[in-house]
Phi, psi and omega in degrees: 000124185287131180290135178232110183294346180293347173299335180273002182286110176271354178255069180295139184266137177265129179307140183300326181286353176265358181258158182233109177283148179227157179294319180296318179296326176292321177298314181294324181292321179292319180290324177300315178297315179298317182299315180296319177295321179298310179297321177300313180297318179297320180288322180293321176297318179292331178288320183288333177271160177263162175240156181250121179249149180235155181210157176257133178225154177259094187193155174272117187286339183236074184295331187282354184229134175261010183241150173239125176289143178235136175239128184228132177229113188217145177242129173260126190287327188223036177227125183292153183299327184296342181260343190278135179212168178240126177246143185230131181222154173202174185285356174270005176098004178290132179211093186245117184255132175076047181300133185237339187295145174049041182236135178227129179249125185243118176299139181229160170057057178058040178068010176266349177234173185213131170257120179248127174242128184205154171219141187209180179246142175237152178285157180280050178223163175297148181184198177204157164224144187214143176267128186203184175256012188300326188267002180287146179292328172228152186262145175293152183296331179217109179291137179218111185250025174295142198204168168231123176270110179282323180196136168224119185227140175250137178075197183285157169280148172292149176294152179301135177092355181275120181261096181235127175281117181187179185247064185275334179211059185294341179272006184302124179060036179281119189255114175242030183287342184261015183277191180287132182295332182260009187271153169267141185249119181249127175244118179264110191245129180252107184271128179244113177299141181225151178229132175243116180254119184275171181301328180271011174088356177294139182245140169234153185237076182269087182305137174263168175200155173236160183215162169229153187231147174211148177245132184216151177259132176239121181291142176060032180211135179294136180294162179207170175250106186261137172235103183259116189243153168224152183259136178275143177284351185261134176253137174263123180246126178255135183226126172284130180223149174250143179295140178293153181304321181296326180294317179300314183291321177298316179298318180295317176298317181295324181294313184291311182295318181293317178296315179297322182291312178296316180297322179293320179296313183295316176300316178299317178298316182294314181297317179298314180296324177297315182296321179295319179296318177302313179298318177300318181299324184262008172075025182252010180287123181267000000 
């Protein structure tokens, strides 16, 4: 007996003259194909793009460095640049009054205000840095630390185009110009180390932070803008990942199979209902 491989065909073909096309079936078929093409395109787009997943780890992301870069851009509305200075302190004994390196002061508001842009390094221990008039040779008659924080960033900037949900620069354009002219401004900052690992393995370290704010009056003391920071022991790691090929193929098969199945059931229900209605109309319904 000659072996016939066609015996293993589980997709037996029905002769075309035994099938019955309908207008409803054609409409459902066209809608099904368009629906499958839409889902396929959306799934293909998601497969070609990467996704960013995050996880928490207990680790120092930058083991080779004991310093964290800080970038500060702030405008004091009513204090001249000649009085403005930056002081840095921490729990390792650092106490630097009138930090000047990498600092630019730009007169504002007819030389009655000052915009200060600076970047510096801090140790990985609790501490503070504050904008004040402490380092000035002479003190203003009335200290006024009302301000706008344009930017405060710890660590590296994220690369352009990276869409990551996080708190990397929550003080951007923070306006405290309407506060008390004699008040000291306290920001309590909680710095969270972060790592961003791209698809090619490159790493960046854009520290996140959260903050709380309070305004207080201190008698017989010139006001200042304080940023008191602490470091979190938890690191947030972001990693770019692409969906595996098998996930994409499985989803495509589910789209095709599911759409054909649902469309077939819908077409069968409509066809059966139509036949029943026809029989009722001609009085042959039993």
